C-alpha positions as CSV (number, residue, x, y, z in Angstrom):
1,X,89.5,-129.4,46.5
2,X,90.9,-126.8,44.1
3,X,92.2,-129.4,41.6
4,X,92.2,-129.4,37.9
5,X,89.6,-131.5,36.1
6,X,92.3,-134.0,35.2
7,X,93.6,-134.3,38.8
8,X,90.1,-134.6,40.2
9,X,89.2,-137.2,37.6
10,X,92.4,-139.2,38.4
11,X,91.6,-139.0,42.2
12,X,88.1,-140.3,41.5
13,X,89.2,-142.9,39.0
14,X,87.0,-141.6,36.2
15,X,87.6,-139.8,32.9
16,X,88.4,-136.1,32.6
17,X,85.7,-135.9,30.0
18,X,83.1,-136.9,32.6
19,X,84.2,-134.1,34.9
20,X,83.9,-131.7,31.9
21,X,80.3,-132.9,31.3
22,X,79.5,-132.2,35.0
23,X,80.6,-128.6,34.6
24,X,78.6,-128.2,31.4
25,X,75.4,-129.7,33.0
26,X,75.5,-129.0,36.8
27,X,71.9,-130.1,37.2
28,X,72.7,-133.6,35.9
29,X,71.7,-136.6,38.1
30,X,74.5,-139.1,38.5
31,X,74.3,-142.8,38.3
32,X,74.3,-144.5,41.7
33,X,77.9,-145.8,41.4
34,X,79.2,-142.3,40.4
35,X,77.3,-140.7,43.3
36,X,78.9,-143.2,45.7
37,X,82.4,-142.3,44.4
38,X,81.6,-138.6,44.9
39,X,80.2,-139.2,48.4
40,X,83.3,-141.1,49.4
41,X,85.6,-138.3,48.0
42,X,83.5,-135.7,50.0
43,X,83.9,-137.7,53.2
44,X,87.6,-137.9,52.8
45,X,88.1,-134.3,51.8
46,X,88.4,-132.8,55.2
47,X,86.6,-130.1,57.1
48,X,87.9,-127.1,55.2
49,X,86.9,-128.5,51.8
50,X,83.5,-129.6,53.2
51,X,82.8,-126.1,54.5
52,X,83.8,-124.5,51.2
53,X,81.5,-127.0,49.4
54,X,78.6,-126.2,51.7
55,X,79.1,-122.5,51.0
56,X,79.1,-123.1,47.3
57,X,75.9,-125.2,47.5
58,X,73.9,-122.6,49.5
59,X,71.1,-120.9,47.5
60,X,72.0,-117.4,46.5
61,X,70.9,-114.6,48.8
62,X,67.8,-112.9,47.5
63,X,68.6,-109.6,45.8
64,X,67.2,-106.6,47.6
65,X,65.5,-104.2,45.3
66,X,64.1,-100.9,46.2
67,X,60.5,-100.3,45.4
68,X,59.3,-96.8,44.5
69,X,56.7,-95.3,46.9
70,X,53.3,-95.9,45.3
71,X,49.9,-94.5,46.1
72,X,46.5,-95.8,44.9
73,X,43.9,-93.1,44.1
74,X,40.2,-93.6,43.8
75,X,38.0,-91.3,41.7
76,X,34.7,-92.3,43.1
77,X,31.5,-91.4,41.2
78,X,28.0,-91.3,42.7
79,X,25.7,-90.3,39.9
80,X,27.0,-86.9,38.9
81,X,29.0,-86.3,42.1
82,X,32.7,-87.0,42.8
83,X,34.1,-87.9,46.3
84,X,36.8,-85.5,47.5
85,X,38.8,-85.3,50.8
86,X,40.4,-82.1,52.1
87,X,43.9,-83.0,53.3
88,X,46.1,-81.3,55.8
89,X,49.8,-80.9,54.8
90,X,52.6,-78.4,54.4
91,X,50.6,-75.8,56.4
92,X,48.0,-75.8,53.6
93,X,44.7,-77.5,52.9
94,X,44.2,-79.3,49.6
95,X,41.3,-81.0,48.1
96,X,42.0,-84.3,46.4
97,X,40.7,-87.8,45.6
98,X,40.8,-90.4,48.4
99,X,44.3,-92.1,48.3
100,X,46.5,-94.4,50.2
101,X,50.0,-95.7,50.3
102,X,50.5,-99.1,48.6
103,X,52.7,-101.4,50.7
104,X,55.0,-104.0,48.9
105,X,52.9,-107.0,47.8
106,X,49.6,-105.2,48.1
107,X,47.3,-104.7,45.1
108,X,46.8,-101.0,44.3
109,X,43.1,-101.6,43.4
110,X,42.4,-103.1,46.8
111,X,44.3,-100.2,48.5
112,X,42.2,-97.6,46.6
113,X,39.0,-99.3,47.8
114,X,40.2,-99.9,51.4
115,X,41.5,-96.3,51.8
116,X,38.4,-94.8,50.4
117,X,36.3,-96.7,53.0
118,X,38.8,-96.1,55.8
119,X,38.9,-92.3,55.2
120,X,35.3,-91.6,54.2
121,X,33.1,-94.5,55.1
122,X,32.1,-94.9,51.5
123,X,32.1,-98.4,49.9
124,X,33.1,-98.4,46.3
125,X,34.1,-100.8,43.5
126,X,36.7,-100.3,40.8
127,X,35.2,-99.7,37.4
128,X,38.5,-99.3,35.5
129,X,42.2,-98.3,35.9
130,X,42.9,-94.9,34.6
131,X,46.7,-95.2,34.4
132,X,49.8,-94.4,36.3
133,X,52.3,-91.5,36.5
134,X,55.0,-90.0,38.6
135,X,53.0,-87.5,40.6
136,X,54.3,-84.0,39.7
137,X,54.1,-82.7,43.3
138,X,55.0,-85.6,45.5
139,X,57.3,-87.6,43.1
140,X,55.6,-91.0,44.0
141,X,54.2,-93.4,41.6
142,X,50.4,-92.7,41.5
143,X,48.0,-95.4,40.3
144,X,44.5,-94.0,39.4
145,X,41.2,-95.9,39.4
146,X,37.7,-94.9,38.4
147,X,35.3,-96.3,41.0
148,X,31.6,-96.4,41.5
149,X,29.8,-95.7,44.9
150,X,28.2,-98.8,46.3
151,X,27.0,-97.6,49.8
152,X,27.8,-95.3,52.7
153,X,27.6,-91.6,53.4
154,X,30.7,-89.5,53.1
155,X,32.1,-88.7,56.5
156,X,35.6,-87.7,57.8
157,X,36.8,-90.9,59.4
158,X,40.4,-89.8,59.4
159,X,40.5,-86.4,61.2
160,X,44.3,-86.6,61.7
161,X,44.9,-86.6,57.9
162,X,41.8,-84.9,56.6
163,X,39.8,-81.8,57.5
164,X,36.7,-82.6,55.5
165,X,35.1,-85.1,53.1
166,X,32.4,-84.2,50.6
167,X,30.7,-85.1,47.3
168,X,31.1,-82.3,44.7
169,X,29.2,-82.0,41.4
170,X,31.3,-83.0,38.4
171,X,30.9,-79.6,36.9
172,X,32.4,-78.0,40.1
173,X,35.4,-80.3,40.3
174,X,37.9,-77.7,39.0
175,X,36.8,-75.2,41.7
176,X,38.2,-77.7,44.3
177,X,41.2,-79.0,42.3
178,X,42.7,-76.8,39.5
179,X,42.3,-78.4,36.1
180,X,46.1,-78.3,35.4
181,X,46.6,-80.5,38.5
182,X,44.2,-83.2,37.5
183,X,45.7,-86.2,35.7
184,X,44.3,-85.9,32.2
185,X,42.9,-89.4,31.9
186,X,40.6,-88.6,34.9
187,X,39.1,-85.7,33.0
188,X,38.7,-87.9,29.9
189,X,37.0,-90.6,32.0
190,X,34.7,-88.1,33.6
191,X,33.6,-86.8,30.2
192,X,32.8,-90.3,29.0
193,X,31.0,-91.1,32.2
194,X,28.8,-88.0,32.0
């Protein structure tokens, strides 16, 4: 109604101190007789006031927040071998670990397992997270997971994205991916797992 506390209190027939308490504790539940006074004032307020009141009582709009692009990467071990895929992209072929884009609300660990199976036919389970970084080439948030082979033979199940899929001996990994391009915690985990 765009009134001062004193004018509103006078209109309702209550003390200005009561109005001040309402402002201090907006979640307060009113006594039945006070609520009846407020209901009556609302009914008599007119359409414009009722519309403004309804707008003020609406829950706030959810804030839209941007989410960084995220990929989940699985470093899958089978004994002394590591699973790699050869990706197409930018006119070049690159060997890398199986990976997939993490959609909002999805668990990166699940994406790593699902994408590994979807790309290669290999079932794996996450042993441990290896950490996250902003990928130096792509600029996306990369979440890395050490995983163990459960079942399945490596096959190229995604020929649009990949050229080949293979198991490589741990000792030969840097022939496929240059050592300076491998996230250091991966190398540390492979040394411990040896």
